[in-house]
N, C-alpha and C positions, 0 to 999 in steps of 0.2 A: 144265224146273219149271212154267213156268208155271206164278207166282201173281205175281198183281199187286200185293201190298201188301208191303214188306219184311219179313223173318223178322232179329231176332238172337236171336243165341245165345251164354252164359254160363256155362263150366268149367273145371270143378275137380279141376283135374290127381293123383290120387290117387298118382300116382311125378311129383319132378322134372325136365324133361325141357334136358338139353344141348344145343345146339345145334350152337354153336360148339365144337372140342376149346381147352378153356381160362375156355371161359362165368365165368365168376364171378354170372352173376346168372340163378337158372339157376325155368326158363317152370315154370311152373304156375299161371294161369290164362290160358284164352284167350276170345276170340271170332272168331265166325261171321260171315259177313254172307251172304245175297243177298237182291239188288233188281231191281225190274224192269228200270231203266234204270243207267247211272254216274249219271247227279244223284243217284240219292238214296244209293247208293249209298256216294258223298260225305257229300253232306247227312247223311247215319247216322255217318257215320265221323266226322267235323268229330266229330258233337251228343256220343263217345265218349272223344275225344281233350280234349276239354274238361271235362265230369263226371268226365276222372279227374288233374282238377286238383284238383278238393275234397275236404281229408281228410277227414272223414267220409264219406265214396264212399271210401273210399281207406283208410281204415278200417274199411268192413263189406266190402271184398274179402278184404284180411284174413285177416278173423275169418274166414273165409267161414260169411258170418250164409244164417242160411235164407233158400229164391226168397223166400216175399212179404216177408220186412223188403226187400230190395233190389228186385226188383219195385213192390213200394210209392217207396220212393224216386223209381228213373226214373221214373215214371211223377207225377211230379211234376214232375222236367227242362221246363223252360215250352219 
């Protein structure tokens, strides 16, 4: 890939996906991370995990808020 900067995407699936037979919680949001190193990958993954504990952000995800609103919220994370 050759990117020196990490790249993260947040995708809202059109149709919910079930990864295991009998799954009761379908997947409807997918994050992808492309990073230049394992250290960068783990740092971003930790930030995503931490962010998902915030009720306001989860409400934005549940509502599939517009990209500008999600980006503004994510950029405000220290």
